[in-house]
Each structure stands twice: as structure tokens, then as C-alpha cells.
C-alpha positions as CSV (number, residue, x, y, z in Angstrom):
1,M,163.2,75.3,136.4
2,R,163.9,78.7,135.2
3,L,162.9,82.0,136.3
4,T,163.6,84.9,134.5
5,I,163.3,88.5,136.3
6,D,163.5,91.7,134.5
7,T,165.5,94.3,137.3
8,E,164.0,97.0,135.1
9,T,160.5,96.5,134.5
10,D,159.2,94.7,137.5
11,T,158.9,95.2,140.5
12,Y,160.3,94.0,143.9
13,E,156.7,92.5,144.5
14,Q,156.4,91.2,141.3
15,A,159.7,89.5,141.8
16,I,158.7,88.0,144.7
17,A,156.0,86.7,143.5
18,A,157.0,84.8,140.9
19,V,159.6,83.2,143.3
20,Q,156.3,82.5,146.0
21,A,154.7,81.2,143.1
22,A,157.2,78.9,141.3
23,Y,157.8,77.5,144.6
24,R,154.1,77.2,145.6
25,L,154.9,79.5,148.9
26,R,151.9,81.5,147.8
27,P,149.3,80.5,145.0
28,A,147.9,84.2,144.6
29,V,150.0,86.7,142.6
30,P,149.1,90.3,142.7
31,D,146.1,91.7,140.4
32,A,149.0,93.8,138.9
33,W,151.1,91.4,137.4
34,S,148.9,89.3,134.8
35,D,152.6,87.9,133.4
36,A,153.3,86.1,137.1
37,P,153.8,82.7,136.4
38,A,151.6,80.6,137.6
39,A,152.3,77.7,139.9
40,D,152.7,74.3,138.5
41,P,149.1,72.3,139.3
42,R,150.7,68.8,138.5
43,P,152.2,66.7,141.1
44,G,155.7,66.2,142.0
45,P,157.8,65.0,144.9
46,Q,157.1,67.6,147.1
47,D,153.6,66.3,147.1
48,L,154.5,63.0,148.7
49,A,154.6,62.5,152.3
50,D,157.6,62.7,154.4
51,D,156.7,60.4,157.4
52,D,158.9,57.5,158.5
53,L,157.6,54.2,157.0
54,G,160.3,52.3,158.8
55,D,163.9,52.1,158.9
56,G,164.1,56.0,157.5
57,W,161.9,55.3,154.4
58,T,159.9,57.5,153.3
59,D,157.5,58.2,150.4
60,R,159.7,60.8,148.8
61,L,162.7,58.5,149.3
62,L,160.8,55.8,147.9
63,F,159.7,57.7,144.8
64,G,163.6,59.3,144.4
65,V,164.6,55.6,143.6
66,I,162.3,55.0,141.3
67,A,163.0,57.9,139.6
68,S,166.6,57.2,140.0
69,L,166.9,53.2,138.6
70,V,167.1,52.7,135.2
71,P,163.7,51.8,133.3
72,G,164.4,47.9,133.7
73,A,165.1,47.6,137.3
74,R,161.8,50.2,137.7
75,A,160.1,47.6,136.0
76,V,161.2,44.4,138.2
77,L,160.5,47.2,141.4
78,R,156.7,47.6,139.8
79,R,155.7,43.9,139.4
80,L,157.3,43.1,142.5
81,T,155.1,46.1,144.2
82,E,152.1,45.0,142.0
83,L,152.7,41.5,143.5
84,G,152.5,42.6,147.1
85,G,156.4,43.0,147.9
86,A,157.3,39.2,147.6
87,A,157.8,36.9,144.5
88,S,160.0,34.1,143.5
89,Y,163.5,34.3,141.4
90,E,161.8,31.9,138.5
91,D,158.4,34.4,138.9
92,V,160.1,37.8,138.2
93,Q,162.4,36.3,135.5
94,Q,159.3,34.1,133.7
95,H,157.5,37.5,133.6
96,F,160.6,39.7,131.8
97,A,161.8,36.9,129.6
98,D,159.1,38.0,127.0
99,H,157.6,41.2,128.3
100,P,156.1,43.8,126.0
101,T,158.2,46.6,126.8
102,H,161.0,45.6,129.3
103,P,162.2,42.4,128.2
104,I,165.0,41.2,130.1
105,P,166.3,37.8,129.6
106,P,166.6,35.5,132.5
107,S,170.3,35.7,132.9
108,K,170.5,39.3,133.3
109,I,167.7,39.8,135.9
110,G,170.7,39.9,138.6
111,G,172.5,42.3,136.1
112,T,169.7,44.7,135.9
113,L,169.1,44.7,139.7
114,T,172.5,45.8,140.6
115,S,171.5,49.1,140.6
116,F,169.2,48.9,143.3
117,K,172.4,49.1,145.9
118,A,174.1,51.9,144.1
119,V,170.5,53.7,143.6
120,Q,170.0,53.2,147.5
121,R,173.5,54.6,148.6
122,R,172.5,57.7,147.1
123,V,169.0,58.3,147.9
124,G,167.9,55.8,150.4
125,P,168.0,56.8,154.3
126,D,171.4,56.5,155.8
127,G,171.8,52.5,157.3
128,A,168.7,51.9,156.2
129,H,168.4,47.3,155.2
130,P,168.3,47.0,151.3
131,L,164.7,48.3,150.0
132,L,164.5,44.7,147.4
133,Q,165.9,42.4,150.0
134,R,166.8,38.7,148.2
135,D,167.1,35.7,149.6
136,E,169.1,33.0,148.2
137,R,168.5,30.1,149.9
138,A,164.6,30.8,149.0
139,R,165.2,31.9,145.5
140,R,163.1,34.9,146.8
141,Y,162.8,39.0,146.0
142,R,161.3,40.4,149.1
143,I,160.1,44.5,150.7
144,E,159.0,45.0,153.7
145,A,154.7,45.3,153.9
146,A,155.1,49.1,155.3
147,L,157.3,49.9,152.1
148,V,154.9,48.4,149.5
149,A,152.6,50.7,150.1
150,G,155.0,53.5,150.1
151,L,156.1,52.4,146.6
152,R,152.5,52.4,145.4
153,R,152.0,55.4,145.9
154,A,155.6,56.7,144.8
155,F,154.6,54.7,141.8
156,A,151.3,56.6,141.5
157,L,153.2,59.5,141.0
158,A,155.6,58.2,138.7
159,D,152.6,57.4,136.4
160,A,151.4,60.9,136.6
161,R,154.7,62.5,136.5
162,P,157.1,60.1,133.9
163,D,159.0,63.1,132.8
164,L,161.0,63.1,136.2
165,L,162.1,59.1,135.6
166,R,165.4,58.2,134.2
167,D,165.5,57.5,130.8
168,E,167.3,54.9,129.2
169,G,170.3,56.2,128.0
170,A,170.1,59.2,131.0
171,T,173.1,59.2,133.1
172,T,171.4,61.2,136.1
173,V,168.1,61.7,137.0
174,T,165.9,64.0,134.8
């Protein structure tokens, strides 16, 4: 966000009102300043709950993970969330083998998911168990049930605000 205040023409009250509106600290602005920026009515991460869902995870942190993942890994996480948090390796591979928007060859699923650990280290709570758990012996992916509900809320925000998500070619979160 960029906020410009002209110190030669704007009053102190106008400047404070602009900052408060930008940060949603006060919904109304003084009537004397008709050019005041309106608060962004679109939802954002600040609208998500910050309650602990378990192991330090919150809706906001889960959204941070979603926003930071590369699109292919995000699509896999969404699919696992849609399936209630558990699926076999084969189910995931088969789903993405001919996926219309995010095709991932079966041999590349593991590589696509490597970004989870890095993103969790950067965005997730300290010392938390992996968000995406892999059982190599049973060949299954699993996400804790309490986190699945939080991921659904975070994906709802991601659907409403795709501008907050990392693009395929991006190196940082936008």
C-alpha cells in the first residue's frame, strides 16, 4: 500500500484519518476531507482468526502457507483439503496426472511438494509438526482434522483475493 500525504495542503487531522482508514482503525473520515481514501472493503488475512487450531497453527498462518506455496503445491494442498485431509499417494498422483490447470506428472509430485517444508519453516509456528504429513509405509498424505477446517477458511480467502497469492514465476509472496 502506498499512502501519500501532502504536508503543505493536508491538515494533521486529514493525515491521521488517512492512516486510520488505510489500516481500518476508524471506518469514518472527517466530512471536511472528501478525498480521503476509503478503507479497502475486500477481505484480507487480517480478517482471519488468530485462534490456535492446534500445534500453534492459526487461520492466518495457514493462509500464509497457501499464499507462499507455488501454484502446483497449493493445488495439491487444496485437493487434500477437499478430500478431508487424507489421500493415498496414488489418488493424488492420478488426480494431477491430467489436471486441466495444474498437471503434475506422477514422478514430479514429490518434487512439487518439497516447498511445504521450506514454507512452513518460514511462515508456520515454531516447532510445529509438519502441516502435510506423509506416511511412507502406508503411502498416504494426511493433514490434522482441525487444520483442514482452517485450511478451508484460508482457501476461501484465497479464492476471494487471488492477488495475495504467489504466482508461478514469483520468488516472493505478492
